[in-house]
C-alpha positions in Angstrom: -201.8 -62.1 -32.6 -202.4 -64.0 -30.0 -201.1 -68.2 -29.9 -204.0 -70.9 -30.9 -204.6 -73.2 -28.0 -203.5 -77.0 -27.4 -205.5 -78.8 -30.4 -209.0 -80.5 -28.9 -206.9 -84.1 -30.1 -203.3 -83.7 -29.0 -201.2 -86.5 -29.5 -200.7 -89.6 -27.2 -197.8 -88.1 -25.2 -198.9 -84.7 -24.2 -202.0 -84.1 -22.2 -203.7 -80.8 -21.4 -203.3 -79.5 -17.3 -203.1 -76.9 -15.4 -199.4 -76.2 -14.3 -198.5 -73.8 -12.0 -194.9 -72.0 -14.1 -192.3 -73.3 -13.4 -188.7 -71.9 -14.3 -185.8 -73.6 -15.5 -183.3 -71.3 -15.4 -182.4 -68.3 -12.9 -180.6 -64.9 -13.6 -177.2 -65.3 -13.5 -173.6 -62.9 -12.7 -172.8 -60.8 -16.0 -169.4 -62.5 -15.7 -167.8 -63.6 -19.5 -166.5 -66.5 -17.9 -166.4 -69.6 -19.9 -167.0 -71.7 -17.1 -170.7 -70.5 -16.1 -173.0 -73.0 -15.8 -176.8 -72.7 -16.2 -178.6 -74.8 -13.6 -182.3 -76.0 -13.6 -185.0 -76.9 -11.9 -186.3 -80.5 -11.8 -189.2 -80.8 -13.8 -192.6 -82.8 -13.2 -195.6 -83.8 -15.1 -195.3 -84.4 -18.9 -198.0 -81.6 -20.2 -198.8 -79.3 -23.0 -200.4 -75.7 -21.4 -201.7 -72.2 -21.3 -200.4 -70.4 -18.2 -203.2 -68.8 -16.3 -203.2 -65.2 -16.3 -201.7 -63.1 -13.6 -203.4 -60.4 -11.6 -201.6 -57.5 -11.1 -199.5 -56.4 -9.2 -199.8 -52.9 -7.6 -197.1 -50.5 -7.4 -194.8 -50.5 -4.5 -195.2 -47.0 -2.2 -192.2 -47.1 -1.3 -190.3 -46.9 -4.1 -189.6 -48.9 -7.4 -190.1 -52.5 -7.8 -188.0 -54.7 -10.3 -189.9 -56.2 -12.9 -189.6 -59.9 -14.1 -188.0 -60.4 -17.2 -187.7 -62.9 -19.4 -184.5 -63.4 -21.5 -185.6 -62.0 -24.8 -186.7 -58.9 -22.4 -183.2 -58.4 -20.3 -180.9 -58.4 -24.2 -183.4 -56.1 -25.2 -183.8 -53.8 -22.0 -179.4 -54.0 -22.0 -179.2 -53.1 -25.7 -181.6 -50.3 -25.4 -180.2 -49.2 -22.0 -183.6 -49.7 -19.6 -183.7 -51.3 -16.3 -186.9 -53.3 -17.8 -189.1 -53.6 -20.4 -192.6 -55.2 -21.1 -193.6 -57.1 -23.9 -195.4 -54.3 -26.5 -193.2 -51.5 -25.9 -191.0 -49.9 -28.7 -187.6 -49.4 -28.1 -184.0 -48.0 -30.0 -182.1 -51.1 -29.9 -178.5 -50.7 -30.1 -177.3 -53.7 -32.3 -174.4 -55.4 -31.9 -174.2 -57.6 -35.3 -175.6 -56.9 -38.8 -175.6 -59.3 -41.8 -176.3 -59.8 -44.6 -175.6 -61.5 -48.0 -176.0 -61.4 -51.9 -179.5 -61.7 -52.7 -180.0 -58.6 -50.1 -176.8 -56.7 -49.5 -177.2 -54.3 -53.0 -180.0 -53.1 -52.0 -179.1 -52.7 -48.0 -175.9 -50.4 -49.5 -178.9 -49.0 -52.2 -180.9 -47.4 -49.2 -177.7 -46.8 -47.2 -176.4 -44.4 -50.0 -179.7 -43.0 -50.7 -180.1 -41.9 -47.1 -177.1 -41.3 -45.3 -174.8 -40.0 -48.6 -172.8 -41.4 -51.1 -169.6 -41.0 -48.8 -171.1 -41.7 -45.6 -169.4 -44.2 -43.9 -170.8 -47.0 -41.8 -171.6 -47.1 -38.0 -168.8 -49.5 -37.0 -166.8 -51.6 -40.0 -166.2 -54.8 -37.4 -170.1 -55.4 -37.0 -170.7 -55.9 -40.0 -171.1 -59.4 -41.5 -171.4 -59.9 -45.2 -171.8 -63.2 -47.0 -171.9 -64.0 -50.0 -174.0 -67.3 -50.7 -177.1 -68.0 -52.2 -176.8 -66.9 -56.4 -172.9 -67.8 -56.3 -172.3 -70.4 -58.3 -173.7 -69.2 -62.0 -173.3 -67.3 -64.8 -175.8 -65.0 -64.9 -174.6 -61.2 -64.9 -176.9 -59.8 -62.9 -176.3 -62.5 -60.1 -172.8 -61.8 -60.9 -172.5 -58.2 -60.2 -174.3 -58.2 -56.2 -171.4 -60.0 -55.4 -169.3 -56.9 -56.9 -171.6 -54.5 -55.6 -170.5 -56.5 -51.8 -167.1 -56.5 -53.1 -166.8 -52.8 -54.0 -168.9 -52.1 -50.8 -166.8 -53.8 -48.5 -163.5 -52.3 -50.2 -164.7 -48.8 -49.9 -165.5 -49.1 -46.5 -163.1 -51.5 -44.6 -165.2 -53.7 -43.9 -163.6 -56.1 -41.6 -165.6 -59.7 -41.8 -166.6 -59.7 -45.4 -166.1 -63.9 -46.3 -165.5 -63.4 -50.4 -165.2 -65.6 -53.2 -163.6 -64.6 -56.8 -163.0 -68.0 -58.6 -166.7 -69.8 -59.5 -165.2 -72.7 -61.5 -163.4 -73.8 -57.5 -165.1 -73.4 -54.0 -162.2 -75.0 -52.7 -159.1 -72.0 -53.7 -161.8 -69.5 -51.9 -160.4 -69.9 -48.4 -162.1 -66.3 -47.7 -165.3 -68.4 -48.4 -167.6 -70.1 -46.0 -171.5 -71.0 -47.4 -174.7 -70.7 -46.3 -174.8 -67.6 -43.2 -176.1 -68.6 -41.1 -173.8 -72.1 -40.1 -171.2 -69.6 -41.1 -171.8 -66.8 -38.6 -171.6 -69.7 -36.3 -168.5 -70.8 -37.4 -166.9 -68.0 -37.3 -167.8 -66.0 -33.8 -170.1 -63.8 -34.7 -172.7 -65.0 -32.7 -172.3 -64.2 -28.7 -174.6 -64.9 -26.2 -176.7 -61.6 -24.6 -175.8 -60.2 -27.9 -178.4 -58.4 -30.6 -177.8 -59.9 -34.0 -180.1 -58.9 -37.1 -179.2 -59.8 -40.3 -181.3 -59.5 -43.9 -182.5 -63.0 -43.7 -185.6 -64.7 -42.5 -183.5 -67.4 -40.8 -181.1 -65.5 -39.0 -183.5 -66.3 -36.1 -180.9 -69.3 -35.8 -178.2 -67.7 -33.9 -180.9 -67.6 -30.7 -179.2 -71.2 -29.9 -176.5 -69.2 -28.5 -178.5 -67.2 -26.3 -178.6 -63.7 -27.9 -181.5 -61.6 -29.8 -181.3 -63.0 -33.6 -184.4 -62.1 -36.0 -185.0 -60.9 -39.8 -184.9 -57.6 -41.1 -185.6 -55.7 -44.4 -183.3 -53.8 -46.4 -184.6 -50.7 -45.4 -183.7 -51.5 -41.2 -180.6 -53.1 -42.8 -179.6 -49.2 -44.6 -180.7 -48.0 -41.5 -178.7 -50.2 -39.4 -175.7 -49.9 -41.3 -175.7 -46.1 -41.0 -176.7 -45.5 -37.3 -175.9 -49.0 -35.2 -179.9 -48.8 -34.2 -183.3 -50.2 -34.9 -186.4 -49.3 -33.5 -188.1 -53.2 -32.1 -191.4 -54.1 -30.6 -190.5 -56.3 -27.6 -192.2 -59.7 -28.6 -193.6 -61.7 -25.6 -192.1 -65.5 -25.0 -193.9 -68.9 -25.3 -192.2 -71.0 -23.3 -191.0 -74.7 -24.1 -189.9 -77.6 -21.4 -188.2 -80.5 -23.3 -187.9 -83.5 -20.9 -186.7 -86.4 -20.9 -184.1 -88.8 -23.2 -184.1 -88.2 -26.9 -184.3 -91.6 -28.8 -181.1 -92.2 -30.8 -183.2 -92.6 -33.9 -184.6 -88.4 -33.3 -182.6 -85.1 -33.7 -184.0 -81.8 -33.7 -185.3 -81.3 -36.4 -188.4 -83.5 -34.9 -188.6 -82.3 -31.9 -189.3 -78.0 -33.5 -191.6 -79.7 -36.2 -193.5 -81.2 -33.6 -194.1 -77.9 -31.8 -194.7 -76.1 -34.6 -197.8 -78.7 -34.9 -198.9 -78.3 -31.9 -199.2 -74.5 -31.9 -199.9 -74.0 -35.8 -197.7 -72.5 -37.8 -199.1 -69.1 -36.9 -198.9 -70.1 -33.6 -195.6 -67.8 -32.7 -196.5 -64.8 -34.8 -194.3 -62.3 -33.4 -193.4 -63.8 -30.6 -190.7 -64.9 -28.5 -190.2 -68.7 -29.0 -187.4 -70.2 -25.5 -186.3 -73.5 -25.3 -185.1 -75.6 -22.1 -185.2 -78.1 -20.1 -183.2 -81.5 -19.6 -183.3 -82.9 -23.7 -182.3 -78.8 -25.3 -179.8 -79.0 -22.4 -178.5 -82.6 -23.6 -178.7 -81.1 -27.4 -175.5 -79.9 -29.6 -174.7 -76.5 -30.7 -175.9 -77.6 -34.1 -178.9 -78.7 -32.6 -179.8 -76.2 -30.8 -179.5 -74.0 -33.9 -182.1 -76.2 -35.6 -184.7 -75.5 -32.8 -184.0 -72.2 -33.5 -183.9 -71.7 -37.1 -186.9 -72.9 -37.5 -189.6 -70.3 -35.7 -189.8 -68.2 -38.3 -192.2 -71.3 -39.9 -194.4 -70.8 -36.4 -194.0 -66.9 -37.4 -191.6 -66.5 -34.1 -189.8 -62.8 -34.2 -186.7 -64.7 -32.6 -185.9 -68.4 -30.8 -184.0 -68.5 -27.8 -181.8 -71.2 -26.0 -180.0 -70.4 -22.3 -175.7 -70.3 -22.9 -174.2 -73.2 -20.5 -171.2 -74.6 -20.8 -172.2 -76.0 -24.0 -172.2 -73.1 -25.5 -169.4 -71.6 -23.8 -167.3 -74.7 -25.1 -168.5 -74.0 -28.8 -167.2 -70.6 -28.8 -164.2 -71.2 -27.0 -160.9 -69.8 -29.8 -163.8 -68.8 -32.1 -164.3 -65.1 -30.5 -162.4 -62.8 -28.1 -165.4 -60.7 -27.6 -166.7 -60.7 -23.1 -169.6 -63.0 -23.4 -172.5 -61.8 -21.1 -174.6 -64.3 -21.1 -178.9 -63.5 -19.4 -181.1 -65.9 -18.1 -184.9 -65.6 -18.0 -186.0 -64.8 -14.3 -187.6 -67.5 -11.7 -190.8 -65.2 -12.2 -191.5 -64.5 -15.4 -194.1 -63.9 -16.9 -194.5 -66.5 -20.5 -197.8 -66.1 -22.2 -197.7 -70.0 -22.3 -195.7 -72.5 -21.5 -195.8 -76.2 -23.1 -194.6 -79.2 -21.8 -193.0 -82.3 -23.6 -191.8 -85.8 -23.1 -189.6 -86.3 -25.7 -189.3 -89.6 -25.0 -192.2 -91.0 -26.7 -191.9 -89.1 -29.5 -191.7 -91.2 -33.1 -190.3 -90.6 -36.6 -191.9 -90.6 -39.9 -190.4 -92.2 -42.3 -189.6 -92.7 -45.9 -188.4 -95.7 -47.1 -186.3 -97.9 -50.0 -183.2 -98.6 -51.0 -182.6 -96.5 -54.3 -183.9 -92.8 -55.0 -186.2 -92.6 -57.3 -186.9 -88.7 -57.4 -184.1 -85.9 -58.7 -181.7 -85.8 -55.1 -179.2 -83.1 -54.6 -177.0 -82.9 -52.4 -176.1 -79.6 -50.7 -173.0 -79.3 -47.7 -174.0 -75.7 -46.3 -170.0 -74.7 -46.0 -166.5 -75.9 -46.9 -166.0 -77.5 -43.2 -169.3 -79.9 -43.9 -168.5 -80.8 -47.5 -165.3 -81.8 -46.4 -167.0 -83.8 -44.0 -169.5 -85.2 -46.6 -166.5 -86.7 -48.5 -163.8 -87.5 -45.3 -165.7 -89.1 -42.3 -167.2 -92.7 -42.7 -170.8 -94.1 -42.1 -171.2 -96.4 -38.8 -171.0 -100.1 -40.0 -170.8 -99.1 -44.5 -167.6 -101.0 -43.8 -165.5 -97.4 -44.1 -167.9 -96.1 -47.0 -168.3 -91.9 -46.6 -171.3 -90.3 -47.0 -171.2 -89.0 -50.6 -170.3 -92.7 -51.5 -173.2 -94.0 -50.4 -175.6 -91.4 -51.7 -174.5 -91.5 -55.2 -174.3 -95.7 -54.7 -178.2 -94.7 -54.4 -178.7 -92.7 -57.3 -178.3 -89.4 -55.8 -177.1 -86.5 -57.7 -172.6 -85.5 -56.5 -172.2 -83.2 -53.8 -172.6 -80.2 -54.8 -170.9 -76.4 -54.1 -171.7 -75.4 -50.7 -174.5 -72.3 -51.3 -177.8 -71.7 -50.6 -179.4 -71.4 -54.4 -180.7 -74.5 -53.6 -182.9 -73.8 -51.3 -184.0 -70.0 -53.2 -183.6 -71.5 -56.6 -182.4 -68.0 -58.5 -180.6 -67.8 -62.3 -181.8 -70.5 -64.3 -177.7 -72.3 -64.0 -178.4 -71.8 -60.1 -177.8 -75.2 -58.9 -180.8 -77.4 -58.1 -182.7 -75.4 -60.5 -186.0 -76.8 -61.7 -186.6 -75.1 -65.5 -188.1 -78.6 -67.3 -191.0 -80.2 -65.6 -189.5 -84.0 -64.6 -192.8 -86.7 -63.5 -191.4 -89.2 -61.4 -193.4 -92.3 -60.0 -195.4 -92.7 -56.8 -194.8 -89.8 -55.0 -197.5 -88.6 -53.0 -199.7 -89.2 -57.0 -198.4 -86.3 -58.3 -195.2 -85.2 -60.0 -193.5 -83.0 -57.4 -189.8 -83.6 -56.6 -188.0 -84.6 -53.4 -185.4 -82.3 -52.9 -182.9 -83.0 -50.0 -179.5 -81.2 -48.9 -176.9 -83.5 -46.6 -174.8 -82.6 -44.2 -172.4 -83.6 -42.4 -171.3 -82.6 -39.1 -169.6 -85.4 -37.0 -172.0 -87.6 -38.1 -174.8 -86.0 -39.4 -177.4 -86.2 -42.0 -179.1 -83.1 -42.8 -182.2 -82.9 -44.7 -184.1 -80.1 -45.3 -187.7 -79.7 -44.8 -189.9 -77.8 -46.0 -193.2 -75.7 -47.6 -193.5 -76.3 -50.9 -191.8 -73.8 -52.7 -191.7 -72.5 -56.5 -188.5 -72.9 -57.6 -187.5 -72.5 -61.7 -190.7 -73.7 -63.7 -193.6 -71.6 -62.2 -196.4 -74.6 -62.4 -193.5 -77.1 -60.4 -193.0 -77.1 -56.4 -190.6 -79.1 -54.5 -190.8 -80.8 -51.2 -188.0 -82.8 -49.3 -187.3 -85.0 -46.6 -187.1 -85.1 -43.1 -184.0 -85.6 -40.9 -182.2 -88.4 -41.5 -185.9 -90.3 -42.5 -185.0 -89.2 -46.6 -181.8 -90.3 -45.7 -183.2 -94.2 -45.3 -184.0 -93.7 -48.9 -180.3 -93.7 -50.3 -178.9 -95.8 -47.5 -180.0 -99.2 -48.5 -178.1 -101.7 -45.9 -179.8 -99.5 -43.1 -183.3 -100.0 -44.4 -184.7 -102.6 -41.9 -187.1 -100.3 -39.9 -186.7 -97.1 -38.8 -185.5 -97.5 -35.1 -182.4 -100.0 -36.5 -181.1 -97.9 -39.0 -181.5 -94.7 -36.7 -179.6 -96.6 -34.0 -177.0 -97.4 -36.4 -176.6 -94.2 -38.0 -176.3 -92.7 -34.5 -173.5 -94.8 -33.3 -171.0 -91.4 -33.3 -172.5 -88.0 -31.3 -175.1 -86.5 -34.2 -174.6 -82.5 -35.1 -177.8 -81.9 -36.6 -177.8 -78.0 -38.4 -180.9 -76.5 -40.2 -181.4 -73.9 -42.9 -184.9 -74.2 -44.1 -188.4 -74.0 -44.0 -190.9 -75.6 -42.6 -193.2 -78.8 -43.8 -195.1 -81.9 -42.0 -193.9 -85.0 -41.4 -195.1 -87.0 -44.3 -194.5 -90.7 -46.3 -193.5 -91.5 -49.3 -193.6 -95.4 -50.6 -191.1 -96.0 -53.7 
C-alpha cells in the first residue's frame, strides 16, 4: 500500500516543496572497530516532501552495474548472500538472533516440534533468546505453565540465553530475570549493527535503533526459524525521515515519532522501512533512538532503522564480544519518500494538575530501571526520588518489571481492571489513564497507546505522553510545560518506549 501524501493542512513548522534527494550517510567499511564514525552532510531547507520518481537507468553494455541500496536493503542482501537487492524481492534470509517470550514461546516450540520432530535440535542454541516477561507475576496456572514450557525447552536444548524467573514472590532474588524483552535485548548485548533480529512480538522493531534489521514475526515463522535459522522475507521499500535542529529540552523522542506518525498516518508506512537520520537523531541517546524505532509498527512499518555511530558503539562496549559490521545507505540510494523536520519548532501537548484523579500505575521496564526509580533523585525536588514523588501524588506503588500492564492477561495481572471504575473529568467518559514510568538517567517513561481492551471487555485504557502526564503527578513542577520540562531535564534524558501509538491529548484534571 502506497504511503499517503503530506496532509493538505500541515503543521506550522512544516512546508511542502520539491526536494532534490540528499543522503546524510555514505557507505562504510565493514570494520568492526568501535571508533568508526558516521559522517553526514549538512541539511538545507526545512520541508516535508515526496521524492519525485526517478527515471529508470538503462543497463550497462559493458558489465554489471552496482545498484545503490538503502541500509535495510544492504542488511538483507548480506543476510541472503546476495550482492544486491531491490524492494519487492523475496529472499531467504539467515537470521542472527531469534527472540521469543512466555506468550508466544510455547506456541513457537509446539510448531517446531510438530514440523521438525520431538527430538529435533534447534539450529543454533546461542542465537535463540528466550525472555519471560508478560504473564509473570500471577497465580494463573496456565500462565505459569507457559514459563515452565520455556524452562523445559531451554534445558532440553541447552539454550544459552534464557532469562528465567523462579521465585515470583520477589523478582529481585532472580538474578537472571530481566523484564520487558525489548529493553533486555539491548541491555544484554543482543542488538548489533548490520544483523537480522526477529522476534515473536510486534515491537521487535525496537532493535532497529542499533542499525540492524529487526521486525516481529508470528509463531509459525518463528518455529521454522528455530529449526533452520532462515526465513523468507520480502524486501521493503524505504521511507526516510531527516530530523534536524536542536531538540528543545521539554521534548523527548516520543514526541518526534508521534509527530511523524501524525504526518504519514497509522498506515502510512505499511510494509515499509522507516529510516531516521539527521543532526537531531545523531544527538539522541540509544534509549531515545529505541523509542523512534519501537513505534514504527504503529504506522504499519516493517522495520525502523537508525545508522550506527559512536553513540551506538559506546553503548555496546562491554555488552558484546562479537564483531560489529555496520552498513549505511548509499548516497544515491532510492527512497520512495523523504520527509524533513525542523525539530526546534515542535511543541508538546500537556496534561497538567497537582494530584492524579484516575488510577495511575507505575511499571518499570527492567530490574535496572526499577532500581533507578527508587534511587535517582529528581533535580529540584529536595532529594526525592521518582517513586516518592509519584506515590505522594496518589499513584500506585511501582510494580515488578514486566509487560503485563500493557497486554492485560490473567485476572490478577498487574494493572488489569476487572471491574468498571468511575473517574471524573476524563474526556467525558469513565476511562482510566495508565502511566508506566521508567527512569533511565532521569527519564519519565509514559506509555502512549491506542484505546486497548484490558480486563473488562467494555472498558478501554488510555495513557499519557512522555513527561507530559508526569506533570500530573509532580505538583511543584506544574507551572507551565516549558518550566517543568526545563527542570526535569537538567540531567541527560534517556527515554525508551515499548508500547502503542496514541495521538497527543489534553486532560484537565
